[in-house]
C-alpha positions as CSV (number, residue, x, y, z in Angstrom):
1,M,-13.9,-17.9,6.7
2,A,-13.4,-17.9,10.4
3,E,-16.3,-17.3,12.8
4,K,-15.8,-15.3,15.9
5,N,-15.7,-18.4,18.2
6,Q,-13.1,-20.0,15.8
7,R,-10.5,-17.2,16.1
8,P,-7.1,-18.1,14.6
9,E,-4.0,-17.5,16.7
10,I,-3.2,-14.0,15.4
11,N,-1.6,-11.5,17.6
12,N,-1.7,-7.8,16.5
13,F,-1.0,-6.3,20.0
14,E,2.2,-4.6,18.8
15,L,0.4,-3.0,15.8
16,E,-2.5,-1.8,18.1
17,A,0.0,-0.2,20.4
18,A,1.9,1.5,17.5
19,I,-1.4,2.9,16.2
20,A,-2.3,4.3,19.7
21,D,1.2,5.7,20.0
22,F,0.9,7.4,16.6
23,R,-2.5,8.9,17.5
24,A,-1.0,10.3,20.7
25,E,1.8,12.0,18.8
26,M,1.4,12.2,15.0
27,H,5.1,11.9,14.2
28,P,6.4,10.5,10.8
29,V,8.6,8.0,12.6
30,K,5.6,6.6,14.4
31,F,3.5,6.6,11.2
32,N,6.1,4.6,9.4
33,K,6.4,2.1,12.3
34,V,2.6,1.5,11.9
35,L,3.0,0.9,8.2
36,S,5.9,-1.5,8.7
37,L,3.9,-3.6,11.2
38,A,0.8,-3.5,9.1
39,Q,2.8,-4.8,6.1
40,K,3.4,-8.0,8.1
41,A,0.0,-8.3,9.8
42,K,-3.0,-10.6,9.2
43,F,-6.3,-8.8,9.5
44,F,-9.8,-9.9,10.3
45,C,-12.0,-8.8,7.4
46,P,-15.8,-9.0,7.7
47,A,-16.9,-10.9,4.6
48,T,-20.0,-12.4,3.0
49,M,-20.3,-14.8,0.1
50,S,-22.5,-14.1,-3.0
51,E,-23.3,-16.4,-5.8
52,T,-24.1,-15.4,-9.4
53,P,-25.0,-17.7,-12.3
54,Q,-22.4,-17.9,-15.0
55,A,-22.5,-19.6,-18.3
56,V,-19.7,-22.2,-18.6
57,E,-18.9,-24.1,-21.8
58,K,-18.4,-27.8,-21.3
59,E,-15.9,-30.1,-23.2
60,D,-18.8,-31.6,-25.3
61,G,-19.7,-28.1,-26.6
62,T,-22.8,-27.6,-24.4
63,V,-23.2,-24.6,-22.1
64,A,-24.4,-24.9,-18.5
65,L,-25.1,-22.4,-15.8
66,E,-22.9,-22.7,-12.7
67,Q,-22.9,-20.6,-9.6
68,K,-19.8,-18.3,-9.3
69,K,-18.8,-17.6,-5.7
70,D,-17.5,-14.1,-4.8
71,I,-16.2,-12.7,-1.5
72,N,-17.6,-9.3,-0.6
73,L,-15.7,-7.3,2.0
74,F,-17.0,-4.7,4.4
75,C,-16.4,-1.1,3.2
76,V,-16.9,2.3,4.9
77,S,-17.0,5.8,3.4
78,N,-15.8,9.0,5.0
79,K,-17.3,12.5,4.7
80,E,-15.4,13.2,1.5
81,G,-16.9,10.2,-0.1
82,K,-13.7,8.1,-0.2
83,R,-14.3,4.4,0.2
84,Y,-12.1,2.0,2.2
85,I,-12.1,-1.7,3.0
86,G,-12.7,-2.0,6.8
87,V,-10.3,-4.4,8.5
88,F,-9.7,-5.2,12.1
89,T,-6.8,-6.3,14.3
90,S,-9.1,-8.6,16.2
91,P,-12.7,-9.8,16.1
92,E,-13.3,-7.8,19.4
93,E,-12.3,-4.6,17.6
94,A,-15.1,-5.3,15.1
95,T,-17.8,-6.5,17.5
96,N,-17.3,-4.8,20.8
97,S,-18.5,-1.4,19.6
98,S,-21.8,0.4,19.3
99,K,-21.2,0.5,15.5
100,A,-20.9,-3.3,15.3
101,Q,-24.5,-3.3,13.9
102,E,-23.1,-1.8,10.7
103,L,-21.3,-5.1,10.0
104,P,-23.1,-7.3,7.4
105,T,-21.7,-10.5,9.1
106,R,-19.8,-11.9,12.1
107,N,-17.7,-14.1,9.8
108,F,-14.2,-13.0,8.9
109,A,-11.8,-13.6,6.0
110,I,-8.2,-13.6,7.2
111,M,-6.1,-11.4,4.9
112,G,-2.7,-9.7,4.8
113,I,-1.8,-6.5,2.8
114,L,-0.9,-8.4,-0.4
115,E,-4.2,-10.3,-0.4
116,L,-6.1,-7.1,0.2
117,Q,-4.1,-5.4,-2.6
118,A,-5.0,-8.3,-5.0
119,F,-8.7,-8.0,-3.9
120,M,-8.7,-4.3,-4.6
121,L,-7.3,-4.8,-8.1
122,K,-9.7,-7.7,-8.9
123,A,-12.7,-5.8,-7.6
124,G,-12.2,-3.0,-10.0
125,E,-14.3,-0.7,-7.8
126,N,-13.6,2.8,-6.6
127,L,-11.7,1.9,-3.5
128,D,-9.3,4.4,-1.9
129,G,-7.4,2.0,0.4
130,I,-8.1,0.2,3.7
131,V,-8.9,1.5,7.2
132,I,-7.7,-0.4,10.2
133,N,-10.2,-0.6,13.1
134,P,-12.6,1.9,11.6
135,F,-14.9,1.8,14.7
136,T,-12.1,2.8,17.2
137,T,-8.6,4.0,16.3
138,S,-9.3,4.3,12.5
139,F,-5.9,4.2,10.9
140,V,-6.1,4.8,7.1
141,V,-3.7,3.2,4.6
142,T,-4.3,4.9,1.2
143,K,-4.4,2.9,-2.0
144,N,-1.0,4.2,-3.1
145,L,0.5,3.0,0.2
146,V,-1.2,-0.4,-0.1
147,N,0.2,-0.8,-3.6
148,G,3.6,0.1,-2.4
149,M,3.8,-2.4,0.5
150,G,5.3,-5.8,0.1
151,E,7.3,-5.3,-3.1
152,T,9.4,-2.3,-2.4
153,E,11.9,-1.6,0.4
154,R,10.6,0.8,3.0
155,Y,13.0,2.9,4.9
156,V,11.9,3.6,8.5
157,P,13.8,6.4,10.3
158,Q,14.8,5.4,13.7
159,P,13.9,7.7,16.7
160,N,16.5,10.5,17.1
161,E,18.2,9.6,13.8
162,Q,19.2,12.6,11.8
163,V,18.4,12.2,8.1
164,K,19.3,14.8,5.5
165,I,17.5,14.8,2.1
166,I,19.7,16.4,-0.7
167,G,18.1,17.4,-3.9
168,F,20.0,17.5,-7.3
169,A,20.6,20.6,-9.2
170,K,22.0,18.6,-12.2
171,Y,21.6,15.1,-13.5
172,P,24.2,13.0,-15.4
173,E,24.2,13.6,-19.1
174,G,21.6,11.4,-20.9
175,F,19.8,10.4,-17.6
176,E,16.7,12.6,-18.1
177,A,16.3,11.6,-21.7
178,A,16.6,7.8,-20.9
179,L,14.1,8.2,-18.0
180,K,11.6,10.1,-20.1
181,E,11.8,7.6,-22.9
182,Y,11.2,4.7,-20.5
183,C,8.3,6.4,-18.6
184,D,6.6,7.6,-21.8
185,N,6.7,4.1,-23.3
186,S,5.3,2.7,-20.0
187,G,2.4,5.2,-19.9
188,K,1.9,4.3,-16.2
189,V,4.2,6.8,-14.6
190,N,3.0,10.3,-13.6
191,R,6.0,11.8,-11.8
192,V,9.4,10.7,-10.6
193,F,11.3,12.5,-7.8
194,L,14.9,11.7,-7.1
195,A,17.1,12.7,-4.1
196,A,20.0,11.5,-2.0
197,M,19.5,10.6,1.6
198,E,22.3,11.0,4.0
199,R,22.0,9.3,7.4
200,S,23.7,10.3,10.6
201,N,26.6,7.9,9.8
202,K,27.2,9.8,6.5
203,A,26.1,6.8,4.5
204,R,24.2,7.9,1.4
205,S,21.4,6.2,-0.6
206,L,19.7,7.2,-3.8
207,V,15.9,7.5,-3.1
208,A,13.3,7.5,-5.9
209,V,9.7,8.4,-5.3
210,I,7.4,7.1,-8.1
211,D,3.9,8.4,-8.6
212,H,2.3,5.8,-10.9
213,D,-1.2,4.6,-12.0
214,E,-2.9,1.7,-10.3
215,I,-1.1,-1.5,-11.5
216,S,-0.7,-5.1,-10.4
217,A,2.2,-6.3,-8.2
218,E,3.7,-8.0,-11.2
219,E,3.5,-4.9,-13.4
220,R,5.0,-2.7,-10.6
221,K,7.9,-5.0,-10.2
222,A,8.6,-4.9,-13.9
223,L,8.2,-1.2,-13.9
224,F,10.7,-0.6,-11.0
225,D,13.2,-3.1,-12.5
226,G,13.1,-1.2,-15.8
227,M,13.4,2.2,-14.0
228,A,16.4,0.9,-12.0
229,S,18.3,0.4,-15.2
230,C,17.8,4.1,-16.0
231,F,19.4,5.0,-12.7
232,K,22.6,2.9,-13.2
233,S,24.5,5.9,-14.6
234,F,23.5,7.8,-11.5
235,T,24.1,5.5,-8.6
236,Q,27.9,5.4,-8.6
237,G,27.9,2.8,-5.9
238,M,25.0,4.3,-3.9
239,H,22.2,2.0,-2.8
240,L,19.0,2.7,-4.8
241,M,15.7,2.6,-2.9
242,F,12.2,3.1,-4.1
243,V,9.8,4.8,-1.7
244,P,6.0,4.5,-2.1
245,Y,4.4,7.8,-3.2
246,G,2.0,9.2,-0.6
247,D,3.5,8.3,2.8
248,N,5.0,10.9,5.2
249,F,8.6,10.0,4.2
250,S,7.9,10.5,0.5
251,Q,6.4,13.9,1.3
252,T,9.6,14.9,3.0
253,I,11.6,13.8,-0.1
254,T,9.3,15.6,-2.6
255,K,8.6,18.8,-0.7
256,D,9.7,21.9,-2.7
257,K,11.4,19.7,-5.2
258,T,10.9,19.6,-9.0
259,P,10.3,16.1,-10.4
260,C,13.0,14.7,-12.8
261,Y,10.1,13.3,-14.9
262,E,6.5,14.4,-15.3
263,K,4.0,13.0,-17.7
């Protein structure tokens, strides 16, 4: 872990500016820009180490107690009782605040989104996502969004770009049955929404929003790969894109639309 006076060369100025810009005008384009920058960022995560004794069997058949080391990350809760891992764009964001006394340590683990995602899965605790700079700008990335970052393509509308979302009144013969069979067998999918996205240049993409249970990155990749095969009869040359369930763009896609699959 890095102490405050051993700060690695990490620059999150663009992310900080994007968060401030979003807070000034809460527009979906600006929200998605923050998510795109956060996906690539490295965060300063206040962390402490704990050791617990663990019985370990040796090659000679004897059992010895060894100290198992675990990293504990700083968490905060909101008024609704939701619990988030608190991460910071810089040590100053964590320590130059009247709330800095809440920190259990001035040591930081350096983590990106994928490492935080892995920590959340390993911890097995009731964590609802992460919050960036909880003492100041407080930008929340929900668990669904954290799980969707890194492995899936994220479409970020450009300023002034006109995007039209087109729902489907009818699906190709056999599509719904194939999708239902796959999702039922998986047991991890709650709902699937499907729409066509037409950009200002008339290019069309097939957009799928998947509401699924909490799963690992490897399980999610296997799930999406399998679902992509269900969509083959539908694509007809269109680019297929998965959008994480829960962000502003996915809400635009799913608004007033009936899912093509529901558990």
